[in-house]
N, CA, C and O atoms as a GROMACS GRO file, in nm:
protein
  276
    1MET      N    1  -0.635  -3.978   5.635
    1MET     CA    2  -0.565  -3.879   5.759
    1MET      C    3  -0.614  -3.948   5.880
    1MET      O    4  -0.730  -3.990   5.889
    2THR      N    5  -0.520  -3.961   5.980
    2THR     CA    6  -0.560  -3.998   6.112
    2THR      C    7  -0.557  -3.906   6.201
    2THR      O    8  -0.460  -3.831   6.214
    3HIS      N    9  -0.658  -3.900   6.273
    3HIS     CA   10  -0.675  -3.808   6.416
    3HIS      C   11  -0.647  -3.841   6.530
    3HIS      O   12  -0.749  -3.859   6.597
    4ASN      N   13  -0.534  -3.862   6.596
    4ASN     CA   14  -0.492  -3.904   6.698
    4ASN      C   15  -0.564  -3.850   6.821
    4ASN      O   16  -0.544  -3.911   6.925
    5ASN      N   17  -0.657  -3.726   6.824
    5ASN     CA   18  -0.705  -3.667   6.917
    5ASN      C   19  -0.848  -3.710   6.942
    5ASN      O   20  -0.908  -3.668   7.041
    6VAL      N   21  -0.903  -3.790   6.857
    6VAL     CA   22  -1.046  -3.861   6.860
    6VAL      C   23  -1.042  -3.993   6.925
    6VAL      O   24  -0.966  -4.079   6.882
    7ARG      N   25  -1.117  -4.014   7.025
    7ARG     CA   26  -1.139  -4.152   7.093
    7ARG      C   27  -1.262  -4.184   7.110
    7ARG      O   28  -1.348  -4.098   7.090
    8THR      N   29  -1.298  -4.318   7.151
    8THR     CA   30  -1.432  -4.363   7.150
    8THR      C   31  -1.456  -4.401   7.291
    8THR      O   32  -1.364  -4.407   7.372
    9TYR      N   33  -1.583  -4.427   7.321
    9TYR     CA   34  -1.616  -4.414   7.464
    9TYR      C   35  -1.562  -4.549   7.524
    9TYR      O   36  -1.560  -4.560   7.647
   10ASP      N   37  -1.518  -4.656   7.442
   10ASP     CA   38  -1.439  -4.770   7.518
   10ASP      C   39  -1.325  -4.756   7.564
   10ASP      O   40  -1.282  -4.848   7.634
   11GLU      N   41  -1.228  -4.620   7.535
   11GLU     CA   42  -1.114  -4.551   7.589
   11GLU      C   43  -1.159  -4.508   7.665
   11GLU      O   44  -1.070  -4.502   7.750
   12ALA      N   45  -1.272  -4.451   7.719
   12ALA     CA   46  -1.294  -4.333   7.813
   12ALA      C   47  -1.268  -4.404   7.936
   12ALA      O   48  -1.307  -4.520   7.948
   13GLY      N   49  -1.193  -4.334   8.046
   13GLY     CA   50  -1.194  -4.363   8.193
   13GLY      C   51  -1.280  -4.283   8.273
   13GLY      O   52  -1.382  -4.223   8.238
   14GLU      N   53  -1.229  -4.288   8.381
   14GLU     CA   54  -1.288  -4.192   8.491
   14GLU      C   55  -1.241  -4.055   8.494
   14GLU      O   56  -1.148  -4.031   8.417
   15GLY      N   57  -1.283  -3.956   8.566
   15GLY     CA   58  -1.279  -3.831   8.570
   15GLY      C   59  -1.350  -3.717   8.489
   15GLY      O   60  -1.307  -3.603   8.475
   16TRP      N   61  -1.467  -3.772   8.437
   16TRP     CA   62  -1.531  -3.679   8.352
   16TRP      C   63  -1.603  -3.595   8.436
   16TRP      O   64  -1.627  -3.630   8.551
   17TYR      N   65  -1.645  -3.471   8.385
   17TYR     CA   66  -1.725  -3.350   8.458
   17TYR      C   67  -1.821  -3.320   8.372
   17TYR      O   68  -1.788  -3.287   8.258
   18LYS      N   69  -1.958  -3.326   8.409
   18LYS     CA   70  -2.042  -3.284   8.329
   18LYS      C   71  -2.087  -3.141   8.333
   18LYS      O   72  -2.080  -3.094   8.447
   19SER      N   73  -2.132  -3.058   8.242
   19SER     CA   74  -2.160  -2.942   8.253
   19SER      C   75  -2.270  -2.888   8.326
   19SER      O   76  -2.377  -2.948   8.328
   20SER      N   77  -2.254  -2.794   8.378
   20SER     CA   78  -2.353  -2.745   8.488
   20SER      C   79  -2.485  -2.698   8.409
   20SER      O   80  -2.593  -2.696   8.469
   21PHE      N   81  -2.478  -2.666   8.289
   21PHE     CA   82  -2.593  -2.659   8.196
   21PHE      C   83  -2.652  -2.768   8.141
   21PHE      O   84  -2.745  -2.764   8.060
   22SER      N   85  -2.593  -2.875   8.187
   22SER     CA   86  -2.679  -2.992   8.133
   22SER      C   87  -2.816  -3.014   8.192
   22SER      O   88  -2.838  -2.955   8.298
   23ASN      N   89  -2.906  -3.085   8.144
   23ASN     CA   90  -3.030  -3.105   8.257
   23ASN      C   91  -3.066  -3.262   8.248
   23ASN      O   92  -3.005  -3.338   8.173
   24SER      N   93  -3.175  -3.303   8.336
   24SER     CA   94  -3.221  -3.440   8.326
   24SER      C   95  -3.330  -3.449   8.199
   24SER      O   96  -3.395  -3.553   8.190
   25ALA      N   97  -3.349  -3.356   8.112
   25ALA     CA   98  -3.458  -3.378   8.000
   25ALA      C   99  -3.365  -3.412   7.894
   25ALA      O  100  -3.424  -3.416   7.786
   26GLY      N  101  -3.239  -3.439   7.885
   26GLY     CA  102  -3.154  -3.463   7.780
   26GLY      C  103  -3.101  -3.376   7.672
   26GLY      O  104  -3.060  -3.424   7.566
   27GLY      N  105  -3.100  -3.264   7.695
   27GLY     CA  106  -3.038  -3.139   7.636
   27GLY      C  107  -2.896  -3.090   7.650
   27GLY      O  108  -2.861  -3.084   7.768
   28SER      N  109  -2.830  -3.063   7.587
   28SER     CA  110  -2.723  -2.994   7.601
   28SER      C  111  -2.638  -3.071   7.701
   28SER      O  112  -2.606  -3.014   7.805
   29CYS      N  113  -2.603  -3.181   7.681
   29CYS     CA  114  -2.520  -3.272   7.804
   29CYS      C  115  -2.379  -3.299   7.740
   29CYS      O  116  -2.358  -3.374   7.645
   30VAL      N  117  -2.286  -3.227   7.808
   30VAL     CA  118  -2.141  -3.210   7.746
   30VAL      C  119  -2.091  -3.266   7.858
   30VAL      O  120  -2.145  -3.255   7.968
   31GLU      N  121  -1.971  -3.337   7.832
   31GLU     CA  122  -1.890  -3.369   7.956
   31GLU      C  123  -1.744  -3.334   7.909
   31GLU      O  124  -1.711  -3.327   7.790
   32VAL      N  125  -1.653  -3.311   8.023
   32VAL     CA  126  -1.493  -3.247   7.953
   32VAL      C  127  -1.432  -3.336   8.057
   32VAL      O  128  -1.485  -3.370   8.163
   33LYS      N  129  -1.309  -3.372   8.011
   33LYS     CA  130  -1.183  -3.461   8.082
   33LYS      C  131  -1.079  -3.377   8.073
   33LYS      O  132  -1.087  -3.302   7.976
   34ARG      N  133  -0.982  -3.362   8.141
   34ARG     CA  134  -0.841  -3.325   8.126
   34ARG      C  135  -0.760  -3.432   8.172
   34ARG      O  136  -0.759  -3.477   8.287
   35ASP      N  137  -0.684  -3.475   8.063
   35ASP     CA  138  -0.591  -3.572   8.046
   35ASP      C  139  -0.441  -3.575   7.976
   35ASP      O  140  -0.436  -3.567   7.854
   36GLN      N  141  -0.336  -3.584   8.042
   36GLN     CA  142  -0.208  -3.568   7.971
   36GLN      C  143  -0.197  -3.459   7.922
   36GLN      O  144  -0.124  -3.460   7.823
   37GLY      N  145  -0.254  -3.323   7.958
   37GLY     CA  146  -0.229  -3.190   7.871
   37GLY      C  147  -0.314  -3.156   7.765
   37GLY      O  148  -0.306  -3.056   7.695
   38GLN      N  149  -0.412  -3.265   7.757
   38GLN     CA  150  -0.530  -3.236   7.642
   38GLN      C  151  -0.653  -3.233   7.724
   38GLN      O  152  -0.651  -3.290   7.833
   39PHE      N  153  -0.762  -3.172   7.685
   39PHE     CA  154  -0.912  -3.172   7.698
   39PHE      C  155  -0.982  -3.234   7.627
   39PHE      O  156  -0.985  -3.198   7.509
   40PHE      N  157  -1.063  -3.347   7.666
   40PHE     CA  158  -1.154  -3.424   7.594
   40PHE      C  159  -1.316  -3.379   7.613
   40PHE      O  160  -1.353  -3.350   7.726
   41VAL      N  161  -1.402  -3.375   7.513
   41VAL     CA  162  -1.524  -3.340   7.517
   41VAL      C  163  -1.599  -3.444   7.454
   41VAL      O  164  -1.557  -3.506   7.357
   42ARG      N  165  -1.728  -3.466   7.517
   42ARG     CA  166  -1.807  -3.580   7.485
   42ARG      C  167  -1.959  -3.545   7.498
   42ARG      O  168  -2.004  -3.463   7.577
   43ASP      N  169  -2.029  -3.615   7.411
   43ASP     CA  170  -2.189  -3.603   7.448
   43ASP      C  171  -2.224  -3.723   7.538
   43ASP      O  172  -2.215  -3.843   7.512
   44SER      N  173  -2.271  -3.658   7.657
   44SER     CA  174  -2.278  -3.761   7.771
   44SER      C  175  -2.427  -3.840   7.779
   44SER      O  176  -2.459  -3.921   7.866
   45LYS      N  177  -2.515  -3.793   7.659
   45LYS     CA  178  -2.649  -3.864   7.666
   45LYS      C  179  -2.634  -3.947   7.546
   45LYS      O  180  -2.745  -3.975   7.501
   46ASP      N  181  -2.532  -3.999   7.473
   46ASP     CA  182  -2.517  -4.098   7.389
   46ASP      C  183  -2.412  -4.178   7.418
   46ASP      O  184  -2.306  -4.134   7.372
   47LYS      N  185  -2.401  -4.304   7.494
   47LYS     CA  186  -2.296  -4.350   7.531
   47LYS      C  187  -2.255  -4.506   7.465
   47LYS      O  188  -2.200  -4.604   7.516
   48ARG      N  189  -2.316  -4.474   7.307
   48ARG     CA  190  -2.268  -4.619   7.251
   48ARG      C  191  -2.107  -4.591   7.219
   48ARG      O  192  -2.053  -4.481   7.214
   49ALA      N  193  -2.052  -4.710   7.200
   49ALA     CA  194  -1.907  -4.714   7.197
   49ALA      C  195  -1.833  -4.670   7.079
   49ALA      O  196  -1.710  -4.659   7.073
   50ASP      N  197  -1.915  -4.645   6.990
   50ASP     CA  198  -1.868  -4.590   6.853
   50ASP      C  199  -1.861  -4.441   6.830
   50ASP      O  200  -1.813  -4.387   6.731
   51GLN      N  201  -1.922  -4.374   6.948
   51GLN     CA  202  -1.921  -4.177   6.944
   51GLN      C  203  -1.792  -4.153   6.972
   51GLN      O  204  -1.725  -4.226   7.045
   52PRO      N  205  -1.747  -4.044   6.914
   52PRO     CA  206  -1.618  -3.982   6.933
   52PRO      C  207  -1.609  -3.906   7.060
   52PRO      O  208  -1.706  -3.874   7.128
   53ILE      N  209  -1.472  -3.876   7.089
   53ILE     CA  210  -1.469  -3.790   7.214
   53ILE      C  211  -1.327  -3.731   7.151
   53ILE      O  212  -1.220  -3.786   7.124
   54ILE      N  213  -1.382  -3.580   7.139
   54ILE     CA  214  -1.304  -3.486   7.049
   54ILE      C  215  -1.178  -3.427   7.173
   54ILE      O  216  -1.204  -3.382   7.285
   55GLY      N  217  -1.061  -3.442   7.121
   55GLY     CA  218  -0.937  -3.386   7.219
   55GLY      C  219  -0.869  -3.280   7.149
   55GLY      O  220  -0.844  -3.285   7.029
   56VAL      N  221  -0.839  -3.179   7.231
   56VAL     CA  222  -0.778  -3.053   7.168
   56VAL      C  223  -0.663  -3.020   7.304
   56VAL      O  224  -0.674  -3.055   7.422
   57GLY      N  225  -0.555  -2.943   7.239
   57GLY     CA  226  -0.467  -2.912   7.360
   57GLY      C  227  -0.508  -2.797   7.463
   57GLY      O  228  -0.619  -2.743   7.457
   58SER      N  229  -0.419  -2.767   7.548
   58SER     CA  230  -0.446  -2.681   7.632
   58SER      C  231  -0.468  -2.500   7.587
   58SER      O  232  -0.542  -2.421   7.646
   59ALA      N  233  -0.393  -2.473   7.483
   59ALA     CA  234  -0.392  -2.323   7.430
   59ALA      C  235  -0.521  -2.348   7.353
   59ALA      O  236  -0.608  -2.266   7.385
   60SER      N  237  -0.560  -2.443   7.255
   60SER     CA  238  -0.690  -2.431   7.176
   60SER      C  239  -0.791  -2.440   7.273
   60SER      O  240  -0.888  -2.366   7.253
   61TRP      N  241  -0.793  -2.530   7.398
   61TRP     CA  242  -0.899  -2.500   7.494
   61TRP      C  243  -0.913  -2.387   7.556
   61TRP      O  244  -1.029  -2.351   7.576
   62ALA      N  245  -0.828  -2.323   7.591
   62ALA     CA  246  -0.831  -2.190   7.632
   62ALA      C  247  -0.908  -2.079   7.533
   62ALA      O  248  -0.999  -2.002   7.564
   63ALA      N  249  -0.856  -2.093   7.433
   63ALA     CA  250  -0.872  -1.996   7.309
   63ALA      C  251  -1.055  -2.016   7.293
   63ALA      O  252  -1.131  -1.919   7.283
   64PHE      N  253  -1.103  -2.172   7.292
   64PHE     CA  254  -1.244  -2.195   7.311
   64PHE      C  255  -1.317  -2.117   7.390
   64PHE      O  256  -1.400  -2.032   7.358
   65LEU      N  257  -1.269  -2.163   7.533
   65LEU     CA  258  -1.332  -2.066   7.647
   65LEU      C  259  -1.345  -1.952   7.647
   65LEU      O  260  -1.442  -1.894   7.698
   66SER      N  261  -1.239  -1.890   7.582
   66SER     CA  262  -1.228  -1.730   7.552
   66SER      C  263  -1.361  -1.672   7.455
   66SER      O  264  -1.418  -1.565   7.475
   67THR      N  265  -1.387  -1.746   7.374
   67THR     CA  266  -1.495  -1.718   7.291
   67THR      C  267  -1.620  -1.727   7.329
   67THR      O  268  -1.706  -1.654   7.281
   68LEU      N  269  -1.645  -1.821   7.424
   68LEU     CA  270  -1.771  -1.846   7.524
   68LEU      C  271  -1.803  -1.715   7.612
   68LEU      O  272  -1.918  -1.678   7.631
   69SER      N  273  -1.707  -1.657   7.657
   69SER     CA  274  -1.746  -1.554   7.755
   69SER      C  275  -1.750  -1.406   7.710
   69SER      O  276  -1.782  -1.317   7.789
   0.00000   0.00000   0.00000
């Protein structure tokens, strides 16, 4: 099975936003990027090229955010 919504850091460009809950101690570091109608999430503290970036559509992202609040 192929997942087209998973990228690696090598394919990551500019425009990432780091969570305001992230801290310099290395915990809970998440970055998000919106690109071509999808939202991408990555772990900002591990920048190895083989680390995945997970992508979801706008509707899924909105549903995810609604469960957090």
